[in-house]
C-alpha positions in Angstrom: 2.0 20.0 86.3 1.7 16.2 86.0 3.0 13.2 87.9 4.1 11.8 84.5 6.1 14.5 82.8 8.1 12.0 80.8 5.0 10.9 79.0 4.1 14.4 77.8 5.0 16.0 74.5 5.8 19.7 74.2 3.1 19.9 71.5 -0.6 18.8 72.0 -2.8 17.9 69.1 -6.6 18.1 69.6 -8.9 16.9 66.9 -12.5 18.2 66.6 -13.9 14.9 65.4 -17.1 16.5 64.1 -15.1 19.1 62.2 -17.5 21.9 63.1 -15.3 24.3 64.8 -16.4 26.1 68.0 -20.0 27.2 68.0 -19.6 30.1 70.3 -20.5 33.6 69.3 -18.1 35.2 71.9 -15.5 37.2 70.0 -11.9 36.1 70.4 -8.8 37.3 68.5 -7.3 34.7 66.1 -5.6 32.0 68.2 -2.1 30.8 67.5 -3.3 27.3 68.4 -5.8 27.0 65.6 -4.1 25.5 62.6 -7.1 24.7 60.4 -10.5 26.3 59.9 -12.4 23.8 61.9 -10.8 20.5 63.0 -7.3 20.6 64.3 -5.9 22.5 67.3 -2.2 22.5 68.2 -0.7 24.0 71.3 2.8 24.2 72.6 3.4 23.8 76.3 5.8 26.2 78.0 6.7 23.8 80.8 5.9 20.2 81.9 7.0 19.1 85.3 6.0 17.2 88.4 7.6 19.9 90.6 5.1 22.5 91.8 7.8 25.1 92.2 8.7 24.9 88.5 5.2 25.6 87.1 3.2 27.2 89.9 5.4 29.9 91.3 4.8 32.3 88.4 1.3 31.3 87.5 -1.6 33.8 87.6 -4.1 31.0 87.3 -4.1 27.3 88.3 -6.7 25.1 86.8 -7.1 21.6 88.3 -8.3 18.8 85.9 -8.4 16.1 88.5 -10.6 13.4 90.0 -12.1 14.2 93.4 -9.7 11.9 95.3 -6.7 13.8 94.1 -7.8 17.4 94.8 -6.8 17.4 98.5 -3.2 16.3 98.0 -2.7 18.5 94.9 -3.9 21.6 96.8 -1.4 20.8 99.5 1.3 20.4 96.9 0.7 23.7 95.2 -0.1 25.8 98.3 3.4 26.9 99.2 4.1 28.1 95.7 1.0 30.2 95.0 1.9 33.8 94.5 -0.4 36.5 96.0 -3.5 37.0 93.9 -3.1 33.8 91.9 -6.5 32.2 91.4 -7.2 28.5 91.7 -10.0 26.7 90.0 -11.4 23.3 89.0 -12.6 22.2 85.6 -15.6 20.6 87.3 -16.4 21.5 90.9 -18.9 18.7 91.8 -16.3 16.5 93.5 -15.6 18.6 96.5 -13.2 21.3 95.1 -14.6 24.3 97.0 -14.9 22.4 100.3 -11.3 21.3 100.1 -10.0 24.7 98.9 -11.8 26.6 101.6 -10.1 24.5 104.3 -6.6 24.3 102.7 -5.9 27.6 100.9 -5.6 31.1 102.1 -8.8 33.1 102.5 -7.3 35.6 100.0 -7.0 33.0 97.2 -9.6 33.6 94.5 -11.4 30.4 93.7 -13.5 29.3 90.8 -15.2 26.1 89.7 -17.4 25.1 86.7 -20.7 23.4 87.0 -20.1 21.2 84.1 -16.9 20.4 82.1 -16.4 22.9 79.3 -15.7 20.1 76.7 -16.4 16.5 76.2 -13.2 14.9 75.1 -11.3 11.6 75.1 -7.6 11.0 75.2 -6.2 9.2 72.2 -2.6 9.3 73.2 -1.7 10.2 76.8 0.1 13.5 77.0 0.0 14.0 73.3 -3.4 13.9 71.6 -7.1 13.9 72.2 -10.4 13.9 70.4 -12.8 16.7 71.1 -16.3 15.3 70.9 -18.5 18.2 71.9 -18.7 21.8 73.2 -21.0 23.4 75.7 -23.1 26.2 74.2 -22.7 28.0 77.5 -21.0 27.5 80.9 -21.8 28.3 84.5 -19.1 29.2 87.0 -19.0 30.0 90.7 -16.3 32.4 92.0 -15.5 32.9 95.6 -13.0 34.9 97.8 -12.5 37.8 95.5 -14.2 41.2 94.8 -13.2 40.9 91.1 -15.7 38.2 90.2 -16.8 39.9 86.9 -13.2 40.4 85.8 -12.4 36.8 86.3 -15.6 35.7 84.6 -14.7 37.7 81.6 -11.2 36.3 81.5 -12.5 32.7 81.6 -15.0 33.6 78.9 -12.3 34.9 76.6 -10.0 31.8 77.3 -12.7 29.3 76.6 -14.5 31.2 73.8 -17.8 30.3 75.3 -20.5 32.4 77.1 -20.0 32.0 80.8 -22.6 32.9 83.4 -21.7 33.8 87.0 -23.6 31.8 89.7 -24.6 33.1 93.1 -23.0 30.5 95.3 -20.4 27.7 95.2 -23.3 25.3 96.2 -24.5 25.8 92.6 -21.5 24.0 91.2 -20.5 21.8 94.2 -23.9 20.1 94.2 -24.5 19.7 90.5 -27.0 17.1 89.3 -24.8 16.2 86.3 -22.4 13.2 86.6 -23.0 12.5 90.3 -26.6 11.6 89.5 -26.2 10.6 85.8 -23.6 7.9 86.1 -24.8 6.2 89.3 -28.3 5.9 88.0 -27.1 4.0 84.9 -24.6 1.9 86.9 -27.3 0.9 89.4 -29.7 0.0 86.6 -27.1 -2.2 85.0 -25.7 -4.1 87.9 -27.9 -3.7 91.0 -28.5 -7.5 91.0 -24.9 -8.5 90.1 -23.2 -11.0 92.2 -19.7 -12.5 92.0 -19.6 -15.3 89.5 -22.1 -13.7 87.2 -20.5 -13.1 83.8 -21.8 -11.1 80.9 -21.3 -11.9 77.2 -21.1 -8.3 76.0 -20.3 -4.8 77.1 -23.3 -2.5 76.7 -22.9 1.1 75.4 -23.2 3.4 78.4 -25.5 6.0 76.8 -26.6 4.5 73.4 -28.2 1.5 75.3 -29.6 3.7 78.1 -32.8 2.3 79.5 -36.1 3.6 80.9 -35.1 2.0 84.2 -32.0 4.2 84.3 -34.1 7.3 83.5 -36.5 6.4 86.3 -33.7 6.3 88.9 -32.2 9.5 87.5 -35.5 11.4 87.7 -36.2 10.1 91.2 -32.8 11.2 92.4 -33.1 14.6 90.7 -36.5 15.1 92.3 -34.9 14.6 95.7 -32.0 16.8 94.8 -34.3 19.7 93.8 -35.9 19.6 97.3 -32.4 20.3 98.7 -32.0 23.3 96.5 -35.1 24.9 98.0 -33.3 25.3 101.3 -29.9 26.4 100.0 -28.7 29.9 99.0 -28.9 29.3 95.3 -30.6 31.3 92.6 -33.9 29.8 91.3 -33.2 27.9 88.1 -29.4 27.9 88.4 -29.4 24.1 88.6 -32.5 23.2 86.5 -34.2 19.8 86.8 -32.7 17.2 84.5 -36.0 16.9 82.5 -35.7 20.6 81.7 -32.0 20.4 81.0 -32.4 17.5 78.6 -35.6 19.1 77.0 -37.7 16.1 78.1 -41.0 15.6 79.7 -41.1 12.0 81.1 -39.1 8.8 81.4 -39.3 7.6 77.7 -38.5 11.0 76.3 -35.5 11.4 78.6 -34.2 7.9 77.5 -34.5 8.9 73.9 -32.7 12.2 74.5 -29.8 10.6 76.3 -29.4 7.9 73.7 -29.3 10.5 70.9 -26.6 12.9 72.1 -23.8 12.7 69.5 -21.0 13.4 72.0 -22.0 10.4 74.1 -21.7 8.0 71.1 -19.2 5.2 71.5 -18.8 5.4 75.3 -19.1 1.9 76.8 -20.1 0.7 80.2 -17.1 0.2 82.6 -16.4 -3.5 82.5 -13.3 -5.6 82.5 -12.7 -9.0 80.8 -12.7 -12.2 82.7 -12.9 -15.9 81.9 -15.9 -16.3 79.7 -16.8 -12.7 79.2 -17.0 -9.5 81.2 -17.8 -8.2 84.7 -18.4 -4.7 86.2 -15.2 -2.7 86.8 -15.7 -1.2 90.2 -12.3 0.5 90.1 -13.5 2.6 87.1 -13.8 6.4 87.8 -17.5 6.2 87.3 -17.5 4.4 90.6 -14.5 5.8 92.4 -15.3 9.4 91.4 -19.1 9.8 91.2 -20.1 7.9 94.3 -17.6 9.0 97.0 -16.8 12.4 95.6 -20.1 13.3 93.9 -23.2 11.6 95.1 -21.8 11.3 98.7 -21.4 15.0 99.0 -25.0 15.6 97.9 -26.2 12.9 100.3 -24.2 14.5 103.2 -25.7 17.9 102.7 -29.2 16.5 102.3 -28.9 14.7 105.6 -27.5 17.8 107.3 -30.5 19.8 106.0 -33.0 17.0 106.9 -34.1 16.4 103.3 -35.4 12.8 102.7 -33.5 11.1 99.9 -34.4 7.4 99.9 -33.4 6.8 96.2 -30.1 8.6 96.7 -29.5 6.7 100.0 -30.2 3.3 98.3 -28.0 3.9 95.2 -25.1 5.5 97.2 -25.1 2.5 99.6 -25.0 0.1 96.7 -22.1 1.8 95.1 -20.1 2.2 98.3 -20.5 -1.5 99.1 -19.0 -2.6 95.8 -16.2 -0.1 95.8 -15.2 -1.4 99.3 -15.4 -5.0 98.2 -13.3 -4.3 95.1 -10.6 -2.9 97.3 -10.4 -5.8 99.7 
């Protein structure tokens, strides 16, 4: 289901730009969508429509691939057409999916959400083609409102051909320390001193030009976040510290690691052209998604639990201020 059905082709072409094929060891029968040994996937869509009744009514599973601000309205749109037992999930659940689904959908609707996106990809032609830049070696999912959690986990594992681990609580995906901390730390390091009228000559690479300052903010926010996990019903280690996740030991090693990740190559900082150069683009999803629907959720729960978070407070307030100003 899409708001722009006229822009979609019946066939999708996905290019594995590294030509490595999927690294997973999970067995899966030969797929009809795999048309070459390693690099090109083709899939044919059965239906494309903006009408929920045309694509939702017979669905056994609904997977949302949406920014946080769109989840509420989309759940309202599909709710009347969900058949009994149909499960609803989100490709990434750190933008409020479970909180919205709990309040809007039936208590009998199985829900699932991933801790991190299964793939790193970039659209090359909307509704037609994309480049697949990287796979996850393993995935973590939270499943709620069903007694058949293991069955659903296995189904998702077969579909994505990737080892998937079941988490204890939806908190373990709703409060991830991935993009909601990663993107704001870099944005704040880039433009915390920016003022209207200041124009930049070039657009920096978001990850390849990552700095120790950004790593310092990222580690500080993650340290505060880890204190929150100690008071929530989550399994120890289910959301590892970012230094552990990135196999780093300190600020410089984290900077080197983030700069070196192949899937991050070529991603530029969100800026827009203006007279004389470039300025920050506060309407970019790194702002509109990761501050109000990522970092803000973490911040809200931390204040509810009485956990001090001065770095998160400061960076969230900075982001919110510029988002509001850009909308005026």
